[in-house]
Backbone bond lengths (Angstrom), bond angles and torsions (degrees), N, CA, C in turn:
res aa  C-N    CA-C-N  psi(-1)  N-CA   C-N-CA  omega(-1)  CA-C   N-CA-C  phi
1 M - - - 1.439 - - 1.532 108.34 -
2 E 1.308 116.40 129.51 1.454 121.48 -179.54 1.522 109.73 -103.51
3 H 1.318 115.56 133.38 1.460 120.98 177.36 1.516 108.63 -106.86
4 R 1.294 115.21 136.77 1.462 120.11 175.60 1.518 108.01 -122.76
5 Y 1.301 114.71 135.54 1.450 120.89 179.64 1.515 108.32 -121.97
6 Q 1.297 115.26 138.18 1.454 119.29 176.52 1.523 108.04 -91.24
7 L 1.299 115.72 127.58 1.452 120.74 179.51 1.520 109.79 -90.39
8 G 1.322 115.42 149.92 1.452 120.33 175.21 1.516 110.53 -72.71
9 R 1.303 115.91 179.50 1.463 120.25 178.96 1.525 112.18 -83.94
10 E 1.332 115.01 -11.22 1.460 119.46 -176.60 1.526 108.99 -146.64
11 V 1.332 116.62 139.12 1.464 121.29 178.00 1.528 109.52 -130.63
12 I 1.328 114.74 154.94 1.463 121.88 172.86 1.523 106.76 -114.63
13 I 1.315 116.28 127.19 1.463 120.96 -176.98 1.527 109.61 -119.69
14 L 1.329 115.03 121.96 1.467 122.58 169.85 1.516 104.69 -122.52
15 I 1.304 115.72 106.21 1.458 120.46 -169.72 1.527 109.87 -137.60
16 G 1.324 116.25 156.14 1.455 120.98 173.39 1.513 115.26 112.93
17 G 1.317 117.63 -15.07 1.461 120.63 -176.10 1.514 114.09 -58.63
18 S 1.314 116.91 -46.94 1.473 120.03 -179.54 1.519 110.95 -64.19
19 D 1.324 115.94 -41.36 1.466 119.95 178.91 1.528 111.17 -63.30
20 I 1.320 116.08 -43.46 1.468 119.84 179.97 1.520 110.12 -63.38
21 R 1.316 117.16 -44.44 1.469 121.32 -177.42 1.533 112.39 -66.63
22 R 1.326 117.20 -27.95 1.473 119.01 -179.69 1.531 112.02 -98.71
23 N 1.330 115.17 15.82 1.470 121.60 175.87 1.524 113.73 60.46
24 A 1.319 116.79 40.00 1.465 120.54 177.31 1.530 109.50 -66.65
25 K 1.302 115.12 156.50 1.460 120.79 177.64 1.528 108.78 -75.19
26 I 1.320 115.68 138.35 1.462 120.75 -178.38 1.526 110.74 -60.22
27 R 1.316 117.26 -32.88 1.473 120.96 179.91 1.521 111.34 -61.04
28 S 1.324 117.72 -45.27 1.469 120.14 -179.27 1.531 110.65 -68.95
29 M 1.320 117.06 -33.03 1.463 120.27 177.21 1.529 110.41 -65.50
30 R 1.319 115.82 -41.84 1.467 120.39 179.84 1.528 111.15 -63.97
31 I 1.320 116.17 -42.30 1.469 120.33 179.52 1.525 110.19 -60.80
32 G 1.335 116.58 -45.11 1.462 120.69 179.61 1.517 112.82 -61.29
33 I 1.317 116.87 -42.59 1.470 121.03 178.96 1.525 110.38 -64.92
34 H 1.333 116.86 -44.05 1.468 119.74 178.95 1.532 110.92 -58.64
35 R 1.316 117.39 -42.45 1.472 120.60 179.12 1.526 111.18 -62.14
36 L 1.321 116.02 -47.36 1.459 120.58 -179.73 1.526 111.22 -60.95
37 L 1.317 116.58 -47.10 1.461 120.42 -177.92 1.524 112.06 -66.98
38 K 1.315 116.79 -33.75 1.467 120.67 176.72 1.528 110.15 -63.32
39 D 1.339 116.46 -44.41 1.465 120.31 178.53 1.525 111.31 -62.94
40 L 1.317 116.93 -43.15 1.462 120.32 -179.50 1.527 111.38 -67.20
41 K 1.319 116.70 -36.64 1.465 119.80 178.40 1.524 110.70 -64.77
42 S 1.328 116.60 -40.10 1.467 119.61 179.83 1.530 111.50 -65.75
43 C 1.329 116.98 -22.81 1.474 121.68 177.20 1.526 111.48 -90.04
44 K 1.320 116.80 2.57 1.466 122.73 -179.45 1.531 112.40 57.11
45 I 1.322 114.97 49.12 1.459 121.54 -178.78 1.528 109.31 -107.90
46 Q 1.339 115.82 131.83 1.468 121.19 173.91 1.522 107.87 -71.26
47 V 1.312 116.73 127.23 1.462 122.04 -177.38 1.526 109.65 -108.63
48 N 1.325 115.55 129.19 1.463 122.99 170.79 1.522 105.50 -106.37
49 L 1.301 116.60 107.75 1.462 122.45 -173.00 1.525 109.74 -103.39
50 C 1.327 115.98 118.65 1.468 121.77 -178.78 1.522 110.78 -91.93
51 T 1.315 115.60 138.04 1.458 118.87 169.59 1.519 107.89 -70.83
52 Y 1.318 115.84 161.45 1.461 120.66 -179.24 1.527 109.26 -83.83
53 P 1.340 117.63 125.12 1.468 119.00 179.70 1.526 110.97 -66.98
54 T 1.310 116.66 125.94 1.466 120.55 -173.80 1.527 113.28 -99.38
55 V 1.312 117.05 16.07 1.461 120.38 175.74 1.523 107.69 -73.44
56 K 1.311 116.74 130.27 1.466 123.98 179.22 1.529 113.51 65.82
57 V 1.315 117.57 27.43 1.462 120.84 173.74 1.527 106.70 -83.92
58 P 1.337 117.59 129.06 1.466 119.53 178.76 1.533 110.80 -56.82
59 P 1.322 116.99 147.28 1.469 120.84 -175.93 1.531 114.19 -53.15
60 L 1.321 117.77 -37.16 1.466 119.93 -178.97 1.524 112.07 -65.46
61 Q 1.321 117.29 -29.40 1.460 120.44 -179.14 1.529 112.94 -94.70
62 Q 1.313 117.23 -7.24 1.466 120.75 -176.51 1.528 111.87 -60.29
63 E 1.322 117.24 -42.90 1.467 120.26 -178.99 1.527 111.27 -63.41
64 V 1.330 116.97 -42.90 1.469 120.73 178.50 1.523 109.83 -64.15
65 A 1.329 117.13 -42.81 1.465 120.95 178.93 1.529 110.56 -61.12
66 D 1.314 117.22 -43.21 1.465 121.02 178.73 1.529 111.52 -64.01
67 Q 1.336 116.91 -43.06 1.473 120.92 177.90 1.528 110.52 -63.56
68 F 1.323 116.13 -42.45 1.460 121.05 -179.63 1.530 110.41 -62.80
69 N 1.323 116.98 -43.66 1.463 120.17 179.05 1.524 111.65 -65.15
70 Q 1.325 117.56 -38.85 1.466 120.21 175.65 1.525 110.48 -61.63
71 F 1.318 115.88 -41.60 1.459 120.96 177.65 1.530 110.49 -61.06
72 L 1.336 117.48 -46.62 1.469 121.17 179.92 1.525 110.96 -61.00
73 R 1.319 116.49 -40.91 1.472 119.96 178.16 1.530 110.99 -62.32
74 S 1.324 116.62 -42.33 1.469 119.42 -178.97 1.524 111.21 -68.27
75 V 1.325 117.23 -37.66 1.469 120.65 177.55 1.524 110.15 -62.62
76 A 1.322 116.54 -44.80 1.467 120.52 -179.70 1.527 111.20 -64.13
77 N 1.329 117.14 -38.32 1.466 120.60 179.65 1.521 112.66 -66.12
78 K 1.332 117.01 -28.18 1.464 121.25 -175.89 1.524 113.73 -92.73
79 N 1.331 118.41 -9.08 1.463 121.18 -173.86 1.523 110.92 -126.52
80 G 1.323 115.28 120.21 1.459 120.56 -177.01 1.516 114.99 -67.21
81 H 1.326 117.75 -23.25 1.472 119.95 -178.52 1.529 112.38 -88.66
82 I 1.333 116.32 5.41 1.468 120.75 -178.76 1.525 109.45 -117.38
83 R 1.317 115.11 125.35 1.466 121.95 175.35 1.525 107.29 -107.27
84 L 1.309 116.87 131.73 1.463 121.25 -179.02 1.528 110.36 -89.90
85 I 1.317 115.81 132.33 1.463 122.26 169.54 1.524 104.66 -111.82
86 D 1.315 115.96 103.13 1.462 120.11 -174.99 1.523 109.56 -84.10
87 V 1.323 115.46 88.24 1.461 122.67 -177.32 1.521 110.41 -61.54
88 V 1.313 117.06 -32.94 1.464 121.05 179.71 1.527 109.53 -58.40
89 V 1.310 117.21 -46.13 1.461 121.65 -179.68 1.521 110.52 -67.97
90 V 1.328 117.43 -44.32 1.465 121.72 -179.78 1.523 110.59 -61.02
91 V 1.326 117.16 -47.08 1.469 121.14 -179.66 1.523 109.89 -64.62
92 W 1.325 117.52 -44.96 1.460 120.25 -179.22 1.523 110.52 -62.09
93 D 1.340 117.70 -43.48 1.462 120.26 178.53 1.523 111.10 -61.16
94 S 1.338 117.00 -39.35 1.464 121.05 178.83 1.520 110.97 -66.01
95 I 1.321 116.59 -43.86 1.468 120.52 179.62 1.527 109.77 -63.66
96 K 1.324 116.00 -45.25 1.462 120.65 -179.42 1.531 110.07 -60.58
97 S 1.325 116.60 -44.15 1.459 121.44 178.74 1.526 110.86 -62.64
98 F 1.334 116.40 -43.60 1.464 121.33 179.60 1.530 110.69 -61.72
99 V 1.318 116.08 -46.10 1.467 120.69 -178.85 1.525 110.46 -63.98
100 L 1.324 116.98 -43.68 1.464 119.67 179.19 1.523 111.30 -62.99
101 N 1.339 116.69 -43.79 1.465 120.20 178.34 1.521 110.79 -62.14
102 A 1.329 116.92 -43.57 1.463 120.88 179.34 1.526 110.15 -63.06
103 F 1.318 116.65 -39.88 1.460 121.10 179.39 1.529 110.65 -61.41
104 F 1.339 116.05 -46.86 1.464 119.27 -178.53 1.524 111.84 -67.58
105 V 1.328 117.14 -35.16 1.462 120.33 176.40 1.522 109.32 -63.87
106 L 1.330 116.64 -45.73 1.467 120.03 178.60 1.528 111.15 -62.85
107 Q 1.312 116.20 -41.57 1.462 119.67 178.46 1.527 110.54 -61.71
108 G 1.321 115.68 -40.34 1.465 120.72 178.48 1.514 111.38 -63.06
109 R 1.318 117.30 -40.82 1.467 121.30 179.16 1.522 110.58 -65.80
110 K 1.314 115.25 -42.03 1.467 118.72 -178.81 1.527 110.80 -63.44
111 S 1.320 115.43 -41.14 1.457 117.86 -176.92 1.525 112.26 -73.21
112 S 1.341 118.14 -21.16 1.463 120.41 -179.14 1.517 112.40 -89.19
113 E 1.327 117.87 -8.14 1.473 120.30 -179.22 1.504 111.80 -78.02
């Protein structure tokens, strides 16, 4: 039995977490992404490619995660049908904002005591 699925005109991809956590080689991860993106390009699908969020990544996997994100950024820069969603930047901005807000709230409490 053959199944056929109709794809939308646009997809969001957040990929690589399992590979990073199991210490996969960056080379094999890159090959897999290239294959996936090639298939999506042939289907004329707009790709929104997310970087891998590196919050709470164990130190041993941090380097692979950083290399993988650099690779994703370079792929997005070279391909017009791929839009990058840099989750690393979004998460960092949110954390920074949260910390600053918490700091000012604490400062406000201290000054009112």
